[in-house]
N, C-alpha and C positions, 0 to 999 in steps of 0.2 A: 464197328458198325453202329453201336448205340450212340457213340459220340457224334457220328455223322448225322444220324436222325435227329438228335438233340440240337445240333447246329442248324440243320435245315428248318426245324420247327421254330427255333428262336429267330432265325432269319426271316421266315414268313411272318411271324408275329411282329417283328420290327417293321416289315414292309406294310403290314396292315395299319400299324400305328402311324407310320410316316404318311401313308395315303390319307388317313383320317385327319391328321394334323394339317396337312396341306389343304385339304378340302375345307376344313374349318376356318383356316386363315383366309382362304380365298373368299368364302362367304362373308366373313367379317370385313374384308377389304371392299367387296362390292357394296355392302350396306353402308360403309363409311363414305364411299364415293357417292352413293345416292343421297345420303344426308347432306353432304357438302354441296350437291347440285340441286337441292330441293327447290330453291327459288327458280332456277332455270326450268325444271320440269313443270313446276306450277304455272309459270308464265306461258310455257309452250302449250300446256293443256288449256289454259284460259283463252289463249289466242284462238285455238280451233273451236272451243265451245262458244265463244262470242260470235264467230263467223257462222257457225251452224245455227245458233239460236236466231240470229238476224234473218237468215234465209228461211228457216222454218216459220218464224214469226210472220214474215211478209207473205209466205205462201199459204199457211194454214191457220194461223192464230188471229190474224188481223180481222178476219171476217167476224169472229166472235167478239173481239175487243171493241170494234166499231159499234156493236150493238149493246155494249156494256156487260157482256157475258164472258165467262171463262169456259173453255171446253171441259166436258166431263165424261165419265164413263168410258165407253169404247173409243170415242173420238180422241180422248186424252191419251189413252194407251197407244193408239195408232200414231199420234203425233210424237209421243215419247220414243217409240221404236224408230220412227223416221229421223228423229233428232240424233239418236245414237248411231244409226246407219250413216247418216250424212257426216257426222263427226269422224267416224272411221274412214270414210272415203276421202274427206278433205285432208286428214292428217297423213294418210298413207300407211302402208304396212310396217315400215321401219319405225316410224314414230310411235305407232300403236304398240309394237312389240317392246320398245323401250319403256313406254308408259306402263305396260302390263308388268314388266319386270320391276318397275319402280313401286307399283301398288301390290305386287306379289301375285295377284290373280286378276283375270279379266273381269270377274264378277265385281271385285272391289273397284276397278276402274269404271265399270258401267254404273255402279251405285253412286260414285262421285259425280259422274256425268248427269245422272238423274236428279241428284240433289241440287246441282247447279241449275238445271232446267226448271225444277220446281220453284226454286228461289227467284229466278228471273220471272217466271210466270206469275208468282204471287205478288211481285212488285210492279206489275203492269200498270202504268200510270194512265193509259188510255181508258182502261176499264173504269178506273176511279173517276176520271173526268166525265165520261159519258153517263155514269151512274149519278153523279152530282148534278149534271145538266138535266137528266130525266126527273130527278127529285125536285129541282127548282121549277121545272116546267109544269109538273103536276101540282105543286103548291101554288104557283102563280097563275 
């Protein structure tokens, strides 16, 4: 009887160890796969971010840019939310799920989207051109 219980205990312990090892190996394999496909995921995300930014820029930001201004405060937060929503809609559920797995969390994915948005907004050339034109007009 005691040998039987010892055998069952050892067998269960072996199964737990086996499950842990397989799970650990699977996680390492998934991470390895994502690292090998980093360029593909990066290009995919950039494609949808570019499309979303172009649409949001034309619909919501160009009014500010044409006056030499950048949106701020509540307007900027609304535009950022619209940008993220539009990116999610354009990319589709399957792509967003893959990208979320790649970045580990949806929050990390959204933060990367917002960094992209802020970088593009800060490099808005139209604002610079209009500001320079206004400065020259005021001086001359």
